[in-house]
C-alpha positions in Angstrom: 48.6 107.2 98.5 51.0 104.9 100.5 49.6 102.5 102.9 51.2 102.0 106.3 52.7 98.5 105.2 54.5 100.0 102.3 56.1 102.8 104.5 57.3 100.2 106.9 58.8 98.1 104.1 60.6 101.0 102.9 62.0 101.9 106.2 63.3 98.3 106.7 64.9 98.4 103.3 66.6 101.8 104.2 67.8 100.2 107.5 69.1 97.1 105.7 71.0 99.3 103.3 72.6 101.2 106.1 73.6 98.0 107.8 75.2 96.8 104.7 77.2 99.9 104.2 78.6 99.7 107.8 79.5 96.0 107.4 81.2 96.8 104.0 83.3 99.6 105.6 84.4 97.3 108.5 85.4 94.6 106.0 87.3 97.1 104.1 89.0 98.4 107.2 89.9 94.7 108.3 91.3 93.7 104.8 93.5 96.7 104.1 96.4 96.0 106.7 96.5 92.4 105.7 97.3 93.5 102.0 100.0 95.6 103.3 101.7 92.8 105.3 101.4 90.5 102.2 103.0 93.0 99.9 106.0 93.4 102.4 106.7 89.7 102.6 105.8 88.7 99.1 107.2 91.6 97.1 109.9 90.5 94.6 113.1 92.3 94.6 113.2 95.0 91.8 116.8 94.6 90.9 118.3 91.5 89.7 121.7 93.1 89.3 124.6 91.3 91.1 127.1 93.3 92.8 130.6 92.2 92.1 132.6 91.0 95.2 135.8 93.1 95.8 139.1 91.4 94.7 141.6 91.3 97.7 144.3 93.8 97.6 147.4 92.7 95.8 150.3 91.9 98.0 154.2 91.9 97.3 155.7 88.5 96.6 158.9 87.5 98.5 161.1 89.0 95.6 159.5 92.4 96.1 157.7 92.4 93.1 153.9 93.4 93.5 151.4 90.4 92.7 149.1 90.9 89.8 145.6 91.7 91.0 143.3 88.6 90.9 140.3 88.8 88.6 136.9 87.6 89.9 135.2 84.7 88.2 132.4 85.8 86.0 128.9 85.2 87.1 128.2 83.0 84.2 130.2 80.8 82.2 130.4 80.6 78.3 127.3 78.4 78.2 125.4 80.9 80.4 125.2 78.7 83.4 125.2 80.7 86.8 127.9 80.0 89.4 125.4 80.2 92.3 121.7 79.5 91.7 118.4 79.4 94.0 117.7 75.9 95.1 114.0 76.8 94.8 114.5 77.2 90.9 114.1 81.1 90.9 115.4 82.7 87.5 118.8 84.1 87.6 121.7 83.7 89.8 125.0 85.2 91.0 128.7 84.9 90.7 129.1 84.9 94.6 127.2 83.2 97.5 124.4 85.4 98.9 120.8 85.7 98.8 118.2 85.2 96.0 117.0 88.6 94.6 113.5 87.0 94.1 112.7 85.0 97.2 115.5 85.9 99.5 116.7 82.2 100.0 120.5 81.3 100.1 122.1 80.7 97.0 123.6 77.3 96.4 126.8 76.5 94.4 126.1 75.1 91.0 128.7 72.3 90.0 127.4 72.6 86.4 129.2 76.0 86.2 132.7 74.2 86.2 131.8 71.8 83.5 132.8 72.6 80.1 
């Protein structure tokens, strides 16, 4: 029913299929670790909350009266401008100097925060 040439052709196709499966497996093994590394370095921070900086403990003035505790400045002014922002333009900001929650860069002082 089958001649010798058709049997050889089927065997060659079967070998090519096996080689393709093996190459696909090695490509998958080679790519998976690189995806993990990219996820670790490029993953955005999940929290955008800004932790308030603790106010210094009140000390007594020379008359012996305890000083009133200082209140920290709010993170945003009445216009919604952040006190410290990311120089790379990431969304959000902070009320204190620190790192950007999205890219990890240092936050810069925003002079527009003090303008009324």
